[in-house]
C-alpha positions as CSV (number, residue, x, y, z in Angstrom):
1,M,30.9,-13.6,-32.2
2,P,28.0,-11.3,-31.0
3,S,26.0,-12.4,-28.0
4,L,22.4,-13.5,-28.6
5,S,21.2,-12.8,-25.1
6,P,19.0,-9.8,-24.6
7,R,20.6,-6.5,-23.6
8,R,20.3,-5.5,-20.0
9,G,20.8,-2.2,-18.3
10,P,19.2,1.2,-18.4
11,S,19.6,1.6,-22.2
12,A,18.2,-1.9,-23.0
13,G,14.6,-0.9,-22.9
14,L,14.8,2.6,-24.3
15,G,11.7,3.0,-26.4
16,S,10.6,-0.6,-26.0
17,G,8.0,0.3,-23.4
18,A,6.4,2.8,-25.7
19,A,6.4,0.2,-28.5
20,L,4.9,-2.5,-26.3
21,T,2.2,0.0,-25.2
22,A,1.4,0.8,-28.8
23,L,1.2,-2.9,-29.7
24,L,-1.0,-3.5,-26.7
25,D,-3.3,-0.6,-27.6
26,E,-3.5,-1.9,-31.2
27,A,-4.3,-5.4,-30.0
28,E,-7.0,-4.1,-27.6
29,H,-8.5,-2.1,-30.5
30,A,-8.6,-5.1,-32.8
31,E,-10.1,-7.2,-30.0
32,A,-12.8,-4.6,-29.5
33,I,-13.6,-4.6,-33.2
34,R,-13.9,-8.4,-33.2
35,A,-16.1,-8.4,-30.1
36,S,-18.4,-5.8,-31.7
37,A,-18.6,-7.9,-34.9
38,I,-19.4,-11.0,-32.8
39,N,-22.1,-9.1,-30.9
40,D,-23.6,-7.9,-34.2
41,L,-23.6,-11.5,-35.5
42,N,-25.3,-12.8,-32.3
43,A,-28.0,-10.1,-32.7
44,E,-28.5,-11.1,-36.3
45,L,-28.7,-14.8,-35.2
46,A,-31.3,-14.0,-32.6
47,T,-33.4,-12.1,-35.2
48,A,-33.1,-15.0,-37.6
49,D,-34.1,-17.5,-34.9
50,Q,-37.1,-15.4,-34.0
51,A,-38.2,-15.2,-37.7
52,S,-37.6,-19.0,-38.1
53,S,-39.8,-19.7,-35.0
54,E,-42.6,-17.4,-36.4
55,L,-42.4,-19.1,-39.8
56,R,-42.4,-22.5,-38.2
57,G,-45.6,-21.6,-36.3
58,E,-47.2,-20.3,-39.5
59,D,-46.2,-23.5,-41.3
60,E,-47.7,-25.6,-38.6
61,E,-50.9,-23.6,-38.7
62,L,-51.2,-23.9,-42.5
63,Y,-50.5,-27.6,-42.2
64,D,-53.1,-28.1,-39.6
65,N,-55.7,-26.1,-41.6
66,S,-55.0,-28.3,-44.7
67,R,-55.5,-31.4,-42.7
68,N,-58.7,-30.1,-41.0
69,P,-60.7,-28.0,-43.5
70,S,-63.2,-27.0,-40.8
71,G,-60.6,-24.4,-39.8
72,S,-60.6,-20.8,-40.8
73,Y,-61.1,-21.6,-44.5
74,A,-64.5,-23.1,-43.9
75,S,-65.8,-19.9,-42.3
76,C,-65.1,-17.8,-45.4
77,G,-68.2,-19.3,-47.2
78,N,-66.3,-21.3,-49.8
79,N,-67.0,-24.7,-48.3
80,F,-67.4,-26.9,-51.4
81,R,-68.1,-30.1,-49.5
82,E,-71.4,-31.8,-50.3
């Protein structure tokens, strides 16, 4: 019956160091790609958050103007109040 224990000795790791290095290089490359994708998504999120904040401010301004007609709309000469 063959032994299931790992081989030991000078010929046991022949080529395995190069294979492990190749696997490690591949894993590092994949990690760098994922990190870059995450950084891109974070940048997009920051841009979307900024746009959301700007729109929220515009929405609040429009709401305030609709509740208080003496705002910027009254100054355009179209004040229809009697």
